[in-house]
Backbone bond lengths (Angstrom), bond angles and torsions (degrees), N, CA, C in turn:
res aa  C-N    CA-C-N  psi(-1)  N-CA   C-N-CA  omega(-1)  CA-C   N-CA-C  phi
1 X - - - 1.487 - - 1.490 112.49 -
2 X 1.360 116.71 129.43 1.399 118.74 -174.29 1.550 110.44 -73.85
3 X 1.280 114.37 156.64 1.473 120.31 -179.72 1.572 112.73 -53.89
4 X 1.406 111.38 -43.82 1.481 115.09 178.27 1.504 113.78 -58.01
5 X 1.381 113.63 -42.68 1.468 117.98 -174.98 1.621 105.46 -73.90
6 X 1.294 123.16 -37.54 1.386 128.17 176.05 1.590 112.09 -48.19
7 X 1.373 110.54 -43.25 1.433 116.97 -173.05 1.563 108.26 -70.27
8 X 1.259 121.65 -17.17 1.439 123.08 179.03 1.518 114.05 -95.46
9 X 1.324 120.40 -16.87 1.363 126.08 -169.19 1.603 112.01 -84.51
10 X 1.405 114.71 132.93 1.474 120.14 172.49 1.549 103.70 -117.83
11 X 1.272 118.07 143.12 1.475 122.77 174.15 1.478 108.11 -121.51
12 X 1.279 115.62 117.74 1.443 126.58 175.21 1.508 109.84 -99.02
13 X 1.320 115.71 110.35 1.496 118.57 -171.34 1.499 115.69 -125.63
14 X 1.290 116.75 174.66 1.467 126.63 176.88 1.530 113.68 64.84
15 X 1.272 119.25 19.36 1.424 128.03 177.27 1.544 116.97 -95.17
16 X 1.258 120.20 161.39 1.347 121.22 163.32 1.482 111.08 -84.35
17 X 1.386 114.20 112.45 1.449 113.56 -167.28 1.547 108.08 -114.40
18 X 1.355 108.64 115.94 1.489 116.05 -179.78 1.542 105.60 -98.63
19 X 1.384 112.65 116.00 1.360 120.02 -179.74 1.548 118.60 -77.55
20 X 1.179 120.24 159.73 1.499 125.45 172.86 1.537 108.64 -109.33
21 X 1.279 119.12 19.45 1.435 123.78 176.31 1.654 112.24 -76.42
22 X 1.275 113.11 171.60 1.420 117.38 -174.96 1.548 113.37 -56.73
23 X 1.288 116.89 -26.96 1.469 119.10 -176.11 1.458 111.49 -99.77
24 X 1.370 117.32 1.76 1.461 121.02 -179.50 1.541 111.86 48.69
25 X 1.283 115.65 43.56 1.493 120.24 -178.33 1.542 112.00 -63.02
26 X 1.304 113.09 148.85 1.513 118.22 177.19 1.491 105.47 -128.70
27 X 1.375 117.40 128.74 1.528 121.63 177.46 1.490 102.08 -113.13
28 X 1.305 113.63 121.45 1.536 118.99 172.76 1.499 113.62 -67.25
29 X 1.296 118.66 -32.62 1.474 119.75 174.26 1.535 104.71 -126.47
30 X 1.340 115.11 77.51 1.369 126.00 -164.42 1.623 107.92 -110.75
31 X 1.315 114.40 164.88 1.482 119.66 178.03 1.560 109.95 -150.46
32 X 1.257 114.74 157.22 1.472 125.04 -176.90 1.546 107.53 -134.57
33 X 1.333 112.88 121.14 1.467 116.80 174.02 1.574 107.50 -96.43
34 X 1.405 115.31 136.90 1.399 119.98 -179.21 1.587 103.91 -125.38
35 X 1.337 110.21 128.99 1.513 117.04 179.36 1.469 105.81 -116.56
36 X 1.291 121.53 111.24 1.436 125.84 -173.07 1.573 109.96 63.69
37 X 1.275 117.43 -114.55 1.462 123.11 -178.73 1.520 111.42 -113.23
38 X 1.391 115.82 19.71 1.398 123.41 -173.50 1.612 113.91 -124.09
39 X 1.244 117.81 143.08 1.418 121.14 179.21 1.518 102.87 -80.78
40 X 1.365 114.66 120.10 1.488 120.66 -178.06 1.496 112.00 -96.14
41 X 1.258 119.20 -22.23 1.508 124.25 -175.30 1.512 115.83 -168.82
42 X 1.293 116.65 138.34 1.456 120.92 173.34 1.610 106.25 -138.46
43 X 1.387 110.56 129.42 1.473 116.41 -175.97 1.576 107.11 -174.84
44 X 1.251 114.38 -166.30 1.455 120.63 172.12 1.468 107.28 -67.90
45 X 1.329 116.99 153.57 1.448 125.66 -170.00 1.636 108.12 -59.53
46 X 1.362 113.61 -47.35 1.389 118.63 -177.20 1.587 113.91 -59.22
47 X 1.365 113.33 -39.05 1.442 118.85 -179.31 1.525 111.87 -68.93
48 X 1.297 115.87 -44.89 1.527 125.22 -179.28 1.607 108.22 -64.60
49 X 1.376 115.28 -48.61 1.437 116.34 179.99 1.531 109.91 -64.62
50 X 1.259 121.12 -32.08 1.473 122.67 176.21 1.530 114.76 -70.04
51 X 1.342 112.94 -36.41 1.388 118.24 -178.79 1.517 115.39 -73.00
52 X 1.381 114.30 -27.24 1.404 120.93 179.43 1.505 113.82 -124.02
53 X 1.379 116.95 59.82 1.428 123.15 -177.71 1.535 119.86 -56.67
54 X 1.255 113.67 -28.79 1.494 117.41 -178.35 1.461 112.96 -102.98
55 X 1.339 118.84 23.18 1.406 117.35 -177.15 1.524 110.74 -62.24
56 X 1.342 109.05 142.69 1.470 120.10 -177.24 1.514 115.26 -57.05
57 X 1.363 107.35 -38.83 1.515 116.53 -173.10 1.550 111.85 -141.03
58 X 1.300 119.40 128.53 1.391 125.42 172.37 1.551 111.54 -114.26
59 X 1.340 117.41 137.00 1.405 116.05 -176.95 1.535 107.33 -131.16
60 X 1.295 117.79 122.79 1.411 124.95 178.82 1.546 112.09 -80.36
61 X 1.294 118.01 114.08 1.419 120.93 -176.17 1.568 113.04 -115.13
62 X 1.350 110.35 34.20 1.423 118.36 177.73 1.573 113.77 -51.31
63 X 1.289 121.25 129.39 1.447 125.99 -179.88 1.615 111.26 89.85
64 X 1.301 117.42 -4.34 1.471 119.60 -178.51 1.441 110.82 -109.98
65 X 1.434 110.99 165.91 1.419 116.32 -179.76 1.533 106.44 -116.28
66 X 1.284 117.25 142.29 1.478 124.98 -175.78 1.574 111.87 -126.81
67 X 1.256 118.23 121.56 1.461 122.17 178.32 1.565 108.15 -112.11
68 X 1.317 116.92 86.48 1.441 120.99 -179.37 1.597 110.07 -67.33
69 X 1.242 114.43 133.24 1.506 116.47 -177.90 1.533 116.74 83.72
70 X 1.234 120.02 0.50 1.474 123.21 -179.31 1.520 107.55 -83.86
71 X 1.375 108.21 131.04 1.424 115.72 -179.81 1.547 109.51 -120.86
72 X 1.271 116.84 123.00 1.560 123.40 -173.98 1.591 101.39 -80.66
73 X 1.297 114.58 114.59 1.503 119.06 178.22 1.448 113.72 -106.84
74 X 1.317 118.02 9.20 1.552 125.23 174.17 1.434 114.58 -138.47
75 X 1.317 114.45 106.28 1.419 115.60 176.75 1.526 106.75 -144.28
76 X 1.370 116.00 146.65 1.525 123.15 -177.41 1.472 103.33 -105.99
77 X 1.285 117.86 90.05 1.536 121.96 177.23 1.409 118.99 -58.82
78 X 1.393 113.26 -34.70 1.466 118.17 179.14 1.537 113.45 -71.69
79 X 1.319 120.52 -17.92 1.431 122.48 -179.08 1.543 114.21 -89.89
80 X 1.284 117.73 -1.36 1.514 120.57 178.22 1.581 110.25 -55.09
81 X 1.330 119.10 -47.46 1.340 118.82 178.88 1.598 114.19 -72.49
82 X 1.219 117.97 -8.50 1.479 118.04 -175.69 1.600 109.08 -101.66
83 X 1.278 118.15 8.18 1.420 118.04 176.36 1.496 115.29 -52.76
84 X 1.315 114.54 129.87 1.478 121.31 -179.24 1.508 118.17 84.26
85 X 1.242 114.49 1.18 1.635 114.93 -179.12 1.620 108.07 -86.28
86 X 1.314 115.50 -12.42 1.460 114.44 -177.72 1.573 113.92 -142.61
87 X 1.264 117.82 31.95 1.483 126.26 -178.51 1.522 111.22 -69.55
88 X 1.242 119.18 -20.28 1.476 123.08 -166.44 1.638 112.53 -105.15
89 X 1.303 112.64 10.05 1.595 111.79 -171.35 1.520 108.00 -127.00
90 X 1.320 114.61 167.72 1.506 123.63 174.55 1.574 104.45 -73.44
91 X 1.388 108.14 170.48 1.526 118.18 -173.75 1.581 111.29 -62.53
92 X 1.261 118.88 -43.72 1.497 121.50 -178.58 1.490 109.56 -64.48
93 X 1.309 118.47 -44.09 1.549 120.80 -177.20 1.509 103.92 -67.41
94 X 1.431 118.13 -40.19 1.491 120.94 -178.24 1.527 109.88 -58.45
95 X 1.367 116.52 -47.18 1.472 119.27 -178.01 1.488 112.40 -69.32
96 X 1.430 115.04 -55.99 1.508 119.36 -168.86 1.611 109.92 -77.12
97 X 1.330 110.41 -35.25 1.489 108.21 -166.70 1.558 109.23 -101.47
98 X 1.289 122.38 -15.12 1.466 119.70 -175.64 1.592 111.34 -126.78
99 X 1.322 118.44 -52.35 1.500 118.24 -167.08 1.568 113.22 -76.68
100 X 1.339 108.01 -52.70 1.541 115.13 178.55 1.439 110.80 -60.77
101 X 1.285 126.82 -41.63 1.470 123.09 176.53 1.595 111.46 -67.98
102 X 1.346 116.14 -40.41 1.424 116.37 173.71 1.518 112.78 -58.95
103 X 1.329 119.98 -50.48 1.481 126.37 177.91 1.483 111.45 -53.86
104 X 1.289 116.24 -41.25 1.452 122.17 -171.06 1.561 106.91 -70.69
105 X 1.237 120.62 -17.77 1.430 121.82 -179.40 1.539 113.89 -101.57
106 X 1.401 118.28 0.56 1.356 123.17 -176.99 1.465 109.83 -75.64
107 X 1.488 118.19 139.15 1.368 120.42 174.22 1.601 108.16 -89.72
108 X 1.276 116.64 174.27 1.384 124.03 177.16 1.621 110.02 -59.50
109 X 1.346 116.97 -40.22 1.337 125.62 175.86 1.538 110.01 -61.56
110 X 1.359 120.90 -46.47 1.419 127.45 -175.05 1.657 102.21 -61.74
111 X 1.357 114.83 -47.82 1.480 116.34 -174.82 1.581 108.18 -64.41
112 X 1.277 116.15 -41.86 1.494 118.87 176.68 1.539 114.50 -61.68
113 X 1.248 117.48 -42.50 1.443 122.06 177.03 1.493 108.33 -66.16
114 X 1.380 121.42 -47.22 1.466 123.21 178.98 1.529 110.21 -57.20
115 X 1.300 117.58 -39.77 1.429 122.25 -177.49 1.538 113.38 -66.61
116 X 1.362 112.73 -40.31 1.484 119.58 -178.38 1.534 105.61 -69.64
117 X 1.327 121.80 -39.61 1.458 121.96 -179.05 1.497 110.29 -65.22
118 X 1.389 114.26 -41.12 1.457 119.44 -178.78 1.512 111.22 -63.72
119 X 1.386 116.11 -41.98 1.443 118.54 174.80 1.460 114.53 -61.19
120 X 1.313 116.74 -41.15 1.496 119.34 177.49 1.460 113.31 -64.24
121 X 1.237 121.69 -39.73 1.529 128.35 174.71 1.499 108.50 -61.28
122 X 1.363 119.32 -49.60 1.466 120.88 178.19 1.473 112.70 -55.97
123 X 1.380 114.61 -50.96 1.408 119.81 177.97 1.502 113.66 -59.01
124 X 1.237 118.83 -49.13 1.462 121.87 178.86 1.500 114.11 -60.57
125 X 1.344 116.98 -31.28 1.445 118.01 -179.06 1.588 110.57 -92.37
126 X 1.344 116.86 -1.98 1.438 118.45 175.07 1.550 115.27 82.85
127 X 1.317 112.74 23.35 1.481 116.76 178.83 1.481 107.96 -98.30
128 X 1.375 119.28 130.97 1.491 121.75 175.22 1.566 107.67 -86.20
């Protein structure tokens, strides 16, 4: 690996890695190498750490789960600010009695703020 490439590489290791590959492999002690904005390697921690010895950054994710390549295609950005207001009720009460009344009173600014907060949380947690 070239020095320039090593400067871009981050290795996330010691996680349970659930792949999105054709075999849906799962590594109990897995790692993912990221070069720039691309996944450069997915395998057992020992193999990825050996393949990218000069990685600029390594992050121990022991006890965490990593889904490389997972893209969240369903998110309710307007409900970010409503977290916790309906955790204790059944679905119909949640919809009719809590969420829909809440959303019907949201202003454009409320919706914008909720969407920004949702985006920040997704980015911080590594979800695309």
